[in-house]
N, C-alpha and C positions, 0 to 999 in steps of 0.2 A: 244153920246157923254153927258151929263149932264152936262147946260151948267153951274153949282158952278164947277165940276169938270174942264174943261175948263179953266175959272176962276185960278182956280186952279192952275191949269200946268200954264198958264199964268203971276202970276201974281209971282209965287212962281218957274220959269224956272223950275219945275218940283221936287226941294227940298221937298212939302209937303209928300211927300212917303217915304221919307225918317224923315223927322218931326214927322209924325204920329207910325212910327213905332220905332223912339228913346219914343215918350210917353207913345208908351205900356212899353217896358225895363223898364221905369225911373217910372211906378204904380207901382210894384212890384207884379203883376195879377200869382201870381202858380196854377199848378192846384188844381181843388175844391174851387176854391178862389171865393166869390162873387166879383161882380162888379155893377155899374151907369156910365153910360156915360149920363148926362146929356149936354143937346143937341146937341145931334149927330147928326146933320144932318143927311149927308144918310148913315152915319154908319159906314165910316171907321175906327173911332178908335171901336169901338165895338165889330166888328166881328176881329180886331187886337187883343182884350182884350177876346174876347170868346178862339179863337185859343191859347192864352197863359191859362186863367178857365180849358180847355176840357171840356169833356165832365162831369165830374162829376160839376164843377161850373157854377155859370149862374151871367150872363148879361145880363142887359133890358140898354136899349137905349127910354129918354127921351126926345121929341121935343117937343114946342110946335107948331111950324110951323103942323098940319096938312097933307102938300103937301112933306114938308122931312121926315116925319114917311113915309109917301107913299114908296118917292124912297128910303129910308133902303129896306121896306118891299117888296123893286120888287129887289134890290139888292140881297136880302137873296131869295129869291125864286130861282132866275138866279145863282149862289151860288151852290145851292139845283140841281141844276139842271130841272129846274120847265119849267122855258122859256126860248127861247134864249139869246144868247150873244146881250149886245149893239150893 
């Protein structure tokens, strides 16, 4: 498990998952929409938005930290079944 995820779990007592889902819901993203996740980190919100906009939509995750973008890319590959679980 990535350090950032462990820290999120510890600091929020696991609530961060609910907060992220609520954020996606409040965004109002719908099928076919386009979205930008600025400072996407490991991509949790980016992936939630991608589910909301579906295959006809588009979501871009942007982060100034190359390491975080790599973490998001690894998660995307894991979700696509190209790598094993962490």
